ZABA-433152 format. One record per residue (C-alpha): residue number from 1; x, y, z. Coordinates in pm, 1 decimal, m for minus. Each point is the difference from the previous one (the first is absolute). Layout:
BEGIN
NUM  X  Y  Z
...
END
This chain:
BEGIN
1  m3019.8  m3202.8  m7034.1
2  m12.3  306.8  224.2
3  333.1  m91.3  160.4
4  164.9  m26.1  m342.2
5  m120.5  347.9  m101.6
6  127.3  144.6  328.6
7  349.6  m144.0  m57.3
8  9.3  148.8  m350.6
9  m94.4  349.3  129.1
10  266.8  m12.5  271.6
11  265.6  m101.8  m249.6
12  m94.8  284.9  m235.6
13  9.9  253.1  293.0
14  350.1  m108.9  104.6
15  118.4  39.1  m359.2
16  m127.8  358.2  m8.8
17  189.7  79.8  323.3
18  324.8  m145.2  m137.9
19  m35.7  201.1  m322.1
20  m63.0  321.3  193.1
21  313.5  m32.8  212.5
22  225.6  m48.2  m303.9
23  m2.1  380.0  m8.8
24  23.0  240.8  m290.7
25  283.6  148.4  m204.4
26  232.3  190.5  246.0
27  45.4  276.2  m262.4
28  m358.2  99.0  59.8
29  72.4  86.8  370.9
30  145.6  337.9  103.4
31  223.0  m36.0  311.8
32  23.6  304.1  233.0
33  324.5  m43.4  205.8
34  m9.0  19.5  385.5
35  174.9  274.3  192.9
36  343.6  m80.5  139.0
37  14.6  m103.8  364.6
38  m36.2  314.0  208.9
39  281.5  m100.6  235.3
40  253.3  15.3  m284.6
41  m49.5  374.3  m28.0
42  m31.1  94.0  368.4
43  286.0  250.0  m4.4
44  m156.1  203.6  m283.8
45  m358.8  12.3  122.3
46  m153.7  296.7  172.8
47  m81.9  m143.8  344.3
48  m44.6  96.0  363.4
49  266.3  m212.4  171.4
50  46.6  m77.8  370.0
51  233.1  m228.8  193.4
52  m55.0  m229.5  296.2
53  277.3  m49.3  256.1
54  m1.8  m232.5  303.3
55  254.6  m120.9  253.3
56  m89.0  m240.9  280.8
57  201.1  151.6  287.6
58  118.7  341.1  113.3
59  365.9  m79.9  65.8
60  277.1  208.3  m155.7
61  67.0  m240.0  m288.1
62  m365.5  m13.8  m100.5
63  m31.7  377.0  34.0
64  285.8  42.0  m249.2
65  m171.1  m237.3  m243.6
66  m327.3  187.9  41.9
67  158.4  337.7  m78.8
68  189.6  m137.5  m300.3
69  m321.4  m139.6  m148.9
70  m188.6  326.4  54.9
71  276.5  206.3  m158.3
72  45.0  m236.9  m295.7
73  m371.0  m20.9  m89.0
74  m49.2  374.3  41.3
75  289.4  75.5  m235.8
76  m109.1  m256.9  m261.5
77  m354.3  129.7  m18.0
78  99.1  367.2  m10.4
79  269.8  m62.1  m262.3
80  m252.8  m148.4  m243.6
81  m171.7  287.5  m188.0
82  m297.0  m224.9  m82.2
83  m70.1  m86.3  361.2
84  m186.1  207.9  254.7
85  121.3  m54.1  356.0
86  m295.5  m141.0  202.0
87  184.0  m47.8  330.8
88  189.2  m253.0  208.9
89  m216.1  m232.6  207.9
90  181.3  m173.6  283.3
91  m22.2  m229.6  301.7
92  305.6  15.9  225.3
93  53.4  m265.2  267.5
94  m303.6  m199.9  m118.7
95  m9.4  m370.5  m87.7
96  m105.7  m85.4  m353.6
97  m196.2  m309.4  95.6
98  m310.3  180.9  122.8
99  m166.0  253.1  m233.8
100  m234.7  144.5  261.7
101  297.1  143.9  193.1
102  140.6  195.7  m296.1
103  m158.4  343.7  m8.2
104  221.3  117.3  m288.3
105  m103.7  m288.0  m224.5
106  m369.0  43.2  81.0
107  18.9  371.6  m82.7
108  178.6  m77.9  m326.9
109  m279.8  m236.5  m103.2
110  m265.0  261.2  78.0
111  182.4  269.0  m198.3
112  47.4  m237.6  m294.5
113  m373.2  m70.4  m2.8
114  m63.6  375.1  0.9
115  216.1  44.5  m314.3
116  283.3  180.9  178.6
117  250.0  m275.0  m88.3
118  38.0  m194.7  m328.2
119  329.2  m181.0  56.9
120  172.9  m120.5  319.1
121  373.5  m67.0  29.7
122  118.9  m254.7  259.9
123  346.0  m134.7  78.6
124  m106.8  m366.1  21.0
125  m294.0  m232.8  52.6
126  121.7  m65.0  356.0
127  m26.8  374.9  74.8
128  m349.0  6.3  m152.2
129  m143.7  m307.1  180.5
130  123.8  m335.6  128.4
131  m348.2  m145.6  m0.1
132  m91.9  m145.4  m339.7
133  m372.1  57.1  46.8
134  47.3  364.1  98.2
135  250.3  65.6  m276.4
136  m215.6  m140.5  m280.5
137  m323.2  150.4  132.8
138  156.2  348.1  22.1
139  146.3  m26.4  m349.6
140  m330.6  m121.7  m144.2
141  m193.2  273.7  179.3
142  237.8  263.0  m141.7
143  m21.4  m152.2  m351.3
144  m378.2  39.4  15.5
145  61.5  374.7  25.3
146  267.2  0.2  m271.7
147  286.9  37.0  248.5
148  319.6  m198.8  m47.8
149  279.5  m99.0  237.7
150  365.2  m19.9  m106.5
151  245.2  m209.7  204.6
152  362.4  107.7  m53.3
153  171.1  m311.2  134.8
154  m197.7  m235.1  m226.0
155  m28.5  234.7  m302.4
156  m371.4  m70.9  5.0
157  m296.8  224.3  m75.1
158  m356.1  m118.8  57.2
159  m127.4  195.2  m302.2
160  163.8  m262.3  m222.9
161  m190.7  m306.7  m124.2
162  231.6  m244.7  173.3
163  33.5  206.1  315.6
164  m267.6  m165.0  215.6
165  121.9  m356.0  m60.2
166  361.9  89.1  72.9
167  m104.8  202.0  302.8
168  m182.3  m302.6  143.5
169  316.8  m205.0  m16.6
170  222.3  269.4  148.3
171  m247.1  90.9  275.4
172  m14.0  m365.7  103.2
173  379.3  m1.4  25.4
174  m10.8  318.6  210.5
175  m255.1  m154.2  238.4
176  208.5  m313.3  38.6
177  302.5  219.0  73.8
178  m198.8  172.7  273.7
179  m101.3  m339.7  142.3
180  361.4  m114.6  m1.5
181  122.7  314.7  174.7
182  m269.1  m41.2  266.0
183  104.6  m361.3  64.7
184  367.5  91.9  23.6
185  m75.4  285.7  239.9
186  m217.3  m218.6  227.3
187  262.4  m275.3  m5.1
188  272.0  247.7  94.6
189  m206.9  148.4  285.2
190  m78.0  m343.1  144.4
191  368.0  m101.7  m8.0
192  93.5  325.8  177.0
193  m249.7  m73.4  277.7
194  125.2  m358.0  35.7
195  351.1  134.7  53.3
196  m111.9  257.1  255.1
197  43.3  295.3  m235.1
198  m307.8  210.8  69.0
199  m126.0  319.2  m158.1
200  25.6  304.8  226.8
201  m259.0  257.6  m106.3
202  m37.0  339.2  165.7
203  m162.4  m52.3  338.8
204  m111.2  243.7  269.3
205  226.8  m31.4  301.6
206  307.4  m108.9  m196.7
207  273.4  141.7  m220.5
208  250.5  m195.3  m210.3
209  371.8  m3.8  61.3
210  258.6  m7.3  m278.4
211  m45.4  m376.2  m36.2
212  m378.2  23.6  m29.7
213  m66.6  m133.5  351.7
214  m289.1  135.4  208.9
215  101.4  221.4  290.6
216  m243.5  166.6  241.4
217  m91.7  363.2  m57.0
218  m69.3  109.3  359.0
219  m241.3  282.0  m86.2
220  m209.1  m214.5  m234.7
221  17.1  m290.5  244.9
222  m188.9  212.4  253.8
223  m288.6  26.5  m245.6
224  3.1  m376.5  m53.5
225  m3.8  m68.9  376.3
226  m292.7  235.9  58.2
227  m196.0  m173.0  m279.8
228  48.1  m348.3  147.8
229  m42.2  99.1  365.7
230  m322.1  189.1  m59.7
231  m136.6  m275.7  m223.2
232  46.8  m282.0  253.3
233  m159.4  225.7  262.2
234  m322.1  34.4  m197.5
235  42.4  300.5  m233.6
236  m128.2  m48.3  m354.9
237  214.9  64.2  m307.1
238  m212.9  306.8  m84.8
239  52.6  146.9  347.6
240  375.2  m62.9  m16.4
241  16.9  165.8  m344.5
242  m178.1  304.7  140.2
243  242.4  20.0  293.9
244  308.3  m16.2  m226.5
245  m151.1  260.5  m231.6
246  m59.9  232.6  293.4
247  362.7  m41.3  107.1
248  113.7  50.9  m363.5
249  207.7  m315.8  8.5
250  145.2  m85.4  m339.8
251  m46.0  m318.4  m201.0
252  298.5  m149.5  m179.2
253  m91.4  214.5  m301.2
254  m26.8  315.0  210.5
255  m379.6  24.7  14.2
256  m157.4  135.3  317.8
257  m362.4  m82.8  m86.3
258  m36.6  m359.1  115.8
259  m248.0  m257.3  m127.0
260  m131.8  m300.8  192.4
261  119.5  m237.8  m274.3
262  360.1  114.7  58.2
263  m32.6  m88.2  367.6
264  m123.2  m347.5  m96.8
265  293.8  m59.3  m235.2
266  247.3  97.4  274.0
267  m167.3  m229.4  254.4
268  4.9  m289.3  m250.8
269  370.3  34.2  m81.2
270  199.5  m260.0  192.1
271  324.5  190.4  m63.7
272  m85.1  228.5  292.1
273  62.8  m291.7  241.1
274  328.4  m89.0  m171.5
275  m127.1  m281.4  m223.9
276  m28.8  m35.8  m375.2
277  m273.8  m201.2  m171.9
278  50.3  m21.9  m376.8
279  m239.4  m106.5  m276.2
280  m309.4  131.3  178.9
281  m137.6  88.9  m344.4
282  60.1  m119.0  m354.3
283  m112.2  68.2  m358.8
284  m179.9  m302.8  m148.8
285  m59.6  154.7  m346.2
286  274.7  191.0  m178.8
287  m258.9  159.5  m229.8
288  m196.1  179.9  268.8
289  287.7  54.8  245.8
290  m262.3  m24.6  274.2
291  154.3  m83.3  337.5
292  m189.6  m238.2  227.1
293  53.6  m117.2  357.9
294  197.9  m322.2  29.9
295  m236.5  m231.4  187.2
296  234.9  m297.6  m22.8
297  13.2  m26.7  m378.9
298  374.9  67.9  9.8
299  254.0  m51.7  280.4
300  73.8  288.1  236.8
301  337.3  76.4  158.1
302  42.7  133.0  354.4
303  317.5  125.5  169.0
304  m36.3  82.7  368.2
305  215.3  271.6  156.4
306  109.3  117.2  m342.6
307  61.3  352.7  132.8
308  m54.7  207.0  313.8
309  m362.0  10.0  117.5
310  m197.6  316.0  80.8
311  m275.2  m185.1  188.9
312  17.3  m338.5  172.2
313  m128.8  m312.5  m168.6
314  m263.7  m30.1  274.9
315  m134.7  346.6  m82.9
316  m0.8  m82.0  m370.2
317  m182.2  m331.8  60.5
318  m256.8  173.1  220.3
319  m68.4  249.9  m277.6
320  m46.1  m286.0  m246.6
321  m253.9  m164.0  231.4
322  m207.4  316.0  m11.4
323  41.8  21.5  m377.6
324  m101.6  m366.7  m36.1
325  m322.3  75.8  182.2
326  m88.0  271.0  m248.8
327  m342.1  75.8  147.5
328  133.9  67.7  348.5
329  m44.2  375.4  40.7
330  m28.9  51.1  377.1
331  80.9  367.0  55.2
332  264.3  70.0  263.9
333  m0.2  m355.1  134.5
334  324.6  m189.7  22.5
335  78.1  m324.5  m176.9
336  m230.7  m274.2  137.4
337  167.6  m225.2  255.2
338  m60.3  m361.7  91.5
339  m135.7  m29.8  353.8
340  m198.6  m246.3  210.5
341  m224.8  19.7  306.5
342  164.7  m191.3  283.5
343  m285.6  m33.0  247.8
344  m371.0  42.5  52.1
345  m287.7  m142.2  m199.2
346  180.1  90.6  m326.2
347  322.5  m176.6  98.5
348  182.4  m111.3  m314.4
349  m190.8  236.2  m233.5
350  195.6  221.0  m239.7
351  m126.7  347.0  m104.7
352  m13.7  28.7  m378.5
353  m32.4  293.7  m235.8
354  m264.2  m105.8  m251.0
355  192.7  145.6  m298.3
356  358.7  m72.1  99.7
357  157.7  m269.4  m218.4
358  352.6  29.7  135.5
359  m25.7  m300.9  234.5
360  m39.7  m355.3  m126.7
361  m253.7  m254.3  131.7
362  294.1  m194.4  142.1
363  111.6  302.2  201.4
364  m349.0  40.5  150.5
365  9.8  m370.4  87.5
366  335.5  43.2  176.3
367  m127.9  302.1  191.8
368  m310.9  m183.7  124.9
369  205.7  m303.4  101.3
370  252.7  217.2  184.1
371  m240.5  13.2  297.1
372  m7.3  m339.9  164.3
373  m340.6  m158.2  62.2
374  m171.8  276.9  m196.1
375  m339.7  m164.2  49.0
376  m324.8  114.0  162.1
377  m43.4  m129.2  352.8
378  m369.5  m70.9  43.4
379  m234.0  m144.8  256.3
380  m359.1  m103.8  m41.4
381  m292.6  42.8  233.8
382  m273.5  m260.7  m0.9
383  m317.2  157.0  140.0
384  m186.0  m329.9  m17.5
385  134.5  m300.1  190.2
386  m270.4  m229.0  m142.6
387  122.6  m166.8  m314.7
388  m260.2  m85.3  m259.5
389  109.2  m247.5  m265.8
390  2.2  192.9  m331.2
391  185.5  m254.8  m210.1
392  m92.1  27.2  m367.1
393  m79.2  372.5  29.6
394  215.7  280.9  m142.2
395  60.6  361.0  85.9
396  m91.9  161.0  m332.4
397  250.4  250.9  m140.7
398  m138.3  353.4  0.5
399  143.8  51.4  m349.5
400  m299.8  m194.2  m132.5
401  m228.8  267.7  144.2
402  156.7  341.0  m81.9
403  m147.4  315.7  147.5
404  79.6  369.9  20.1
405  140.9  m56.7  350.0
406  272.0  m236.5  m118.4
407  361.1  109.5  47.1
408  175.1  m51.9  m332.1
409  334.7  87.0  m155.3
410  19.0  m34.7  m378.9
411  324.4  m0.3  m200.4
412  1.4  5.6  m379.8
413  214.1  146.4  m276.6
414  244.2  167.6  235.9
415  m275.9  172.4  197.7
416  m164.5  m60.8  335.0
417  m336.9  93.6  146.7
418  m161.8  m41.8  341.9
419  m372.8  m45.8  49.2
420  m194.2  283.7  160.5
421  m63.6  m221.1  301.0
422  374.2  2.8  78.4
423  0.1  378.7  22.7
424  m311.9  3.4  216.8
425  162.7  m236.6  249.2
426  279.3  252.6  49.3
427  m253.5  284.9  29.4
428  185.6  329.3  m56.7
429  341.4  m144.9  m95.0
430  105.4  127.6  m344.9
431  359.6  m125.9  m4.0
432  110.7  m356.0  64.7
433  323.3  m196.7  m25.3
434  30.0  m329.9  m181.2
435  207.7  m284.6  148.3
436  79.8  m346.7  m130.5
437  92.0  m326.7  172.5
438  135.7  m257.7  m244.6
439  15.6  m264.6  275.0
440  m372.9  20.5  71.1
441  m88.2  107.0  m358.5
442  m199.0  293.9  135.5
443  m41.3  370.5  m67.3
444  m78.4  229.1  292.0
445  m136.6  354.3  m0.4
446  50.3  238.4  292.3
447  m68.2  374.1  44.1
448  286.4  243.9  m56.3
449  74.4  369.6  m33.9
450  m5.3  185.7  m331.5
451  378.0  58.1  4.9
452  81.5  m370.6  32.9
453  212.8  m93.0  m306.8
454  m225.3  m303.1  m57.6
455  m329.7  183.4  58.6
456  m290.9  m105.5  m221.9
457  m285.4  244.7  m53.3
458  m250.9  m276.9  m45.2
459  m314.3  211.0  m26.0
460  m165.2  333.5  77.5
461  m311.6  125.9  166.9
462  m255.7  161.8  m227.9
463  m324.3  124.5  155.3
464  63.8  m220.8  304.7
465  42.3  m307.5  m219.1
466  318.5  m185.4  m75.0
467  115.3  m6.5  m363.6
468  258.0  m268.4  m72.0
469  285.3  49.2  m244.7
470  189.6  m236.0  m226.1
471  372.8  49.3  39.2
472  311.4  m135.0  m164.5
473  191.7  m276.3  180.9
474  283.7  m102.1  m230.9
475  235.8  m86.3  284.4
476  m257.8  m203.9  191.1
477  m113.0  m182.8  m315.5
478  356.8  m93.0  m85.0
479  46.7  m161.2  342.0
480  m337.3  m175.2  21.2
481  m6.9  m143.9  m351.4
482  347.4  m144.8  49.3
483  m61.9  m119.1  356.9
484  m334.2  m166.7  m76.9
485  86.8  m115.0  m356.7
486  m304.3  178.1  m142.0
487  m64.8  67.0  m366.6
488  27.3  358.7  m121.1
489  m351.9  m2.2  m141.1
490  m301.2  m2.0  226.5
491  m154.2  190.0  287.1
492  94.4  m133.5  346.0
493  m243.2  60.6  284.9
494  72.5  m67.4  369.1
495  m235.9  m12.1  294.2
496  119.3  200.1  300.2
497  m44.5  m26.9  374.9
498  m40.0  305.5  220.4
499  151.5  m23.1  347.6
500  m3.4  260.9  274.6
501  31.5  49.2  371.5
502  m75.8  315.1  193.2
503  221.1  230.8  m209.3
504  180.3  m200.0  m267.5
505  m146.6  m95.5  m337.3
506  134.8  m242.4  m251.7
507  m98.6  m157.2  m333.3
508  153.4  m332.2  m107.1
509  m38.2  m157.9  m345.9
510  105.9  m361.8  m55.0
511  157.7  m60.4  m341.4
512  m27.7  m378.1  m25.6
513  m356.1  m31.5  m131.4
514  m91.4  292.8  m226.9
515  m298.6  m0.4  m230.2
516  135.5  65.4  m348.4
517  m203.4  163.8  m275.1
518  148.6  m44.7  m344.5
519  m95.3  12.6  m365.7
520  8.6  m329.1  m187.6
521  m74.4  m103.0  m356.9
522  m278.0  m249.6  m69.9
523  m57.3  m178.3  m330.1
524  m363.0  m25.1  m113.2
525  m96.6  m251.8  m266.9
526  m347.0  63.6  m154.6
527  m249.9  m283.1  43.4
528  m43.5  m30.2  m377.6
529  373.2  m21.4  m56.2
530  153.6  m200.1  m283.2
531  361.6  m43.9  m113.0
532  3.3  347.5  m160.8
533  m143.1  185.4  299.6
534  243.1  242.4  165.6
535  34.7  m5.5  375.2
536  m97.7  314.3  189.4
537  237.1  120.8  272.4
538  m148.2  224.6  267.6
539  151.8  155.8  311.3
540  m173.6  m26.4  333.1
541  80.1  99.2  357.0
542  14.8  m284.6  251.3
543  85.2  m37.9  366.1
544  272.1  m245.7  94.4
545  m17.2  m136.8  355.6
546  277.3  m169.6  202.0
547  39.8  m375.7  m63.2
548  m63.2  m66.4  370.5
549  m359.4  114.2  m50.1
550  m79.0  m286.7  m234.1
551  m309.6  m198.9  109.6
552  m29.5  206.1  315.8
553  m164.7  318.1  126.9
554  243.0  77.4  279.3
555  173.7  m150.5  303.4
556  m125.7  m319.4  168.3
557  m138.8  58.2  351.4
558  65.6  m254.7  271.9
559  m203.2  171.2  272.9
560  m184.2  316.2  91.6
561  318.0  113.7  174.3
562  175.8  m7.7  m334.3
563  m257.2  243.3  m129.7
564  126.3  261.3  241.9
565  324.0  25.1  m197.8
566  m185.1  245.4  m219.3
567  m7.8  271.8  264.0
568  215.3  m99.1  295.0
569  357.2  49.6  m123.3
570  217.7  224.9  217.8
571  364.0  98.3  19.6
572  135.7  m104.2  339.7
573  261.4  275.0  46.8
574  19.3  376.5  m26.0
575  m137.5  106.1  m339.8
576  230.1  298.2  m55.9
577  m140.0  44.1  m354.3
578  183.8  328.6  m62.5
579  338.7  m133.3  106.4
580  271.1  143.8  m232.1
581  191.6  m240.8  m218.7
582  370.0  m52.1  61.6
583  235.3  65.7  m292.3
584  204.9  m300.5  m110.7
585  326.6  179.1  m70.1
586  172.4  m288.3  m181.7
587  m286.4  m23.5  m250.8
588  4.4  364.9  m108.2
589  220.6  165.3  m258.6
590  19.4  318.7  203.7
591  m94.8  38.7  363.8
592  m210.7  291.3  120.0
593  308.4  140.0  175.3
594  200.6  m14.9  m323.9
595  m278.2  172.5  m191.4
596  m6.1  276.3  260.6
597  378.0  41.0  m30.8
598  m23.4  23.8  m379.4
599  m271.9  262.8  33.1
600  217.1  202.5  238.1
601  292.3  m16.2  m243.2
602  m222.8  113.3  m290.0
603  m127.0  292.6  207.7
604  357.7  94.9  94.0
605  104.6  m1.2  m366.6
606  m295.5  218.8  m99.7
607  76.0  235.6  288.4
608  350.4  34.3  m145.0
609  m153.3  91.0  m337.2
610  m199.7  276.2  169.9
611  313.9  134.7  166.3
612  187.8  m8.9  m329.2
613  m278.2  199.8  m166.8
614  5.6  250.7  282.2
615  377.6  36.5  m23.7
616  m24.1  64.6  m373.1
617  m268.3  264.5  46.2
618  195.7  180.3  274.6
619  314.0  m7.5  m216.5
620  m180.9  185.9  m274.1
END
């Protein structure tokens, strides 16, 4: 019964709605007509009118187009008695794909918002913006302030009702045209490189002949030589810039105030050694025009001996080694050289700069192996002739019982740190040299002077107590992690041995069995877990011991005499701990003699600059 009544009420309600929407007699409605589209009467409206002009390059042809547009828009606005000239806004030599780079456009938008402009004239959508999003967002933003944009080429004004829809279509076409032009340009450049046709931009040290080939400019070449020769001899880019500024040497653009970044760009340019490397950078997105370094995404093209060199390829390569090891900032020290100790207790050890990344692990291996039989010669003294059977016993590793007297070296995250006990063993020695033996898998530490190129200031005395310092060791880490196949994560800790005779002191750290501290993730499942319970992941720090330590506490002992190995190890020959390392000439880019010769040549060039300045002053 109730359901029947409800259906009747619903039917009656629908009938009322249908009757209502039949409408009433149209004669009873007064229609007030709409205004005509405002864009149909643009020429006769009192308006503040401006124009926007943009060309993408500053060559002669584009300059002519720019001036023609400026003159045409200026005349059109001034010739219309209803229009008030609000200015010409322009961006010359600016790409249209990136709005943030166009100061003229940004200023125009601000002035339009402020009511200074009511209508904007533009040659075409492509001149206004080639990015659809930018184009439509700018137009919409201007419409919100009652400002219209008129495009001559398309006979389109955004004040019209159909303007926005048509603009969307045309702006999309303009963006696709920009994409197509970008593709064609990149294709053309790549084909030029493949055929050995390289771009020849202005470059310090070179001029161009009538055929566009690079020829050496002798005066500028002197500046280039001084930059390279000082750099490989240890001067920083900032120091070189200061020297050139003091001598008032000119850049390619005629500036005499040098910046360190300019020095870097000159050092990086392979053209100074006669080569050409093309496609070092590319533009992945035609909209942003942002150039990025080509890290192998696209092919590169190299032509050796493309033109006359100002510096040798060896000098250029040496400079790149220093650049590759970006944190190497040793003041007034020459390029690190590969050397090896040929005799003494450190026979076969190679001195290593802790931050130098210019040598590969393989090169250190070759240097260590270059000394034949580069192994410790040892003899053992057995103070007790009576042998007691100790089978089943072990000499427990001291790493299970750490103390403040332990000699430790810790390497983690590109940094190294010695324990305070290491410094105390060397008493008043503040500077030490680090050496590596890849045959024995050992690191040795010996005292050295402060001016040693490899000197490490491993701590300092404060109130008669040693304070240890953490220090970077990018070069050492690179070698060790590759040599020992370690993982990048984790803290590696090595136990050291201190050895000395009457005068010589030495620390040796074996690399084969480090204790590793690392962070691992552990999954915890609550005891009351069911199928809907989420697992909890926590991080914890754990120590990872060498596999050889499994089910053991140390080294098996056969007899009491074996126990004496702990303290009775001696080198059988002359220690000669401070013996200088011998340079391996064939393994170095530049020998020390060559570096000295380059430095002399740089000094001679700069002396000539001083004489030239003096001659000019006396002539005046």
